[in-house]
C-alpha positions as CSV (number, residue, x, y, z in Angstrom):
1,M,16.7,18.2,3.2
2,C,16.0,21.0,0.7
3,F,13.8,20.4,-2.2
4,G,14.0,23.9,-3.8
5,D,13.9,23.7,-7.6
6,T,14.9,20.1,-7.8
7,T,12.3,17.8,-9.2
8,M,12.0,14.4,-7.5
9,G,10.4,12.3,-10.2
10,L,9.0,8.8,-9.7
11,T,10.7,5.8,-11.2
12,N,8.9,3.9,-14.0
13,K,8.3,1.0,-11.6
14,K,6.6,3.3,-9.1
15,E,4.5,4.9,-11.7
16,E,3.3,1.5,-12.9
17,Q,2.4,0.5,-9.4
18,L,0.4,3.7,-8.9
19,R,-1.5,3.1,-12.2
20,D,-2.4,-0.4,-11.0
21,M,-3.9,0.8,-7.7
22,P,-7.6,1.4,-7.3
23,I,-9.0,4.9,-7.2
24,I,-10.7,5.5,-3.8
25,R,-13.0,8.5,-3.3
26,T,-14.7,9.4,-0.1
27,S,-17.3,12.0,0.5
28,V,-18.8,13.1,3.8
29,G,-22.0,14.9,4.4
30,K,-25.0,15.3,6.7
31,S,-28.4,13.8,6.3
32,K,-31.3,16.1,5.3
33,D,-32.5,16.4,8.9
34,G,-28.9,16.9,10.2
35,K,-29.1,14.0,12.6
36,F,-26.6,11.7,10.8
37,V,-23.2,11.9,9.1
38,I,-23.1,10.1,5.8
39,V,-19.8,8.7,4.6
40,K,-19.7,7.4,1.1
41,T,-16.7,5.5,-0.3
42,T,-16.3,4.4,-3.9
43,T,-13.5,2.1,-5.1
44,T,-12.8,2.1,-8.8
45,Y,-10.7,-0.4,-10.6
46,I,-9.6,0.2,-14.2
47,K,-8.7,-3.0,-16.1
48,P,-8.4,-3.5,-19.8
49,T,-11.3,-5.4,-21.5
50,A,-8.8,-8.1,-22.6
51,Y,-8.3,-8.9,-18.9
52,F,-12.0,-9.8,-18.5
53,E,-12.2,-11.5,-21.8
54,A,-9.4,-13.8,-20.8
55,I,-11.2,-14.6,-17.5
56,L,-14.4,-15.4,-19.4
57,A,-12.6,-17.5,-22.0
58,S,-10.8,-19.6,-19.4
59,K,-13.7,-20.0,-17.0
60,G,-16.6,-19.8,-19.3
61,Q,-19.2,-19.1,-16.6
62,E,-20.5,-15.9,-15.1
63,D,-20.3,-17.2,-11.5
64,D,-16.5,-17.7,-11.9
65,L,-16.2,-14.1,-13.1
66,V,-17.8,-12.9,-9.9
67,V,-15.4,-15.0,-7.8
68,E,-12.4,-13.8,-9.8
69,L,-13.5,-10.2,-9.4
70,A,-13.9,-10.6,-5.7
71,Q,-10.3,-11.8,-5.5
72,V,-9.1,-8.7,-7.4
73,A,-10.8,-6.4,-4.9
């Protein structure tokens, strides 16, 4: 299979799927004394504010929001 100058673009559906995925960043480093390896992973979800407003309006309680967010993650 030769890719050369041809551009293999993503379909609109695939681009939408990628936009909906969380952003995951991982960093690796050593502790100050050099005895430990520290691995830090951050997961970022980007949702429109209307999404959370709808959850709050339908549930009306902060505890329900935490449960709903846990299900998203």
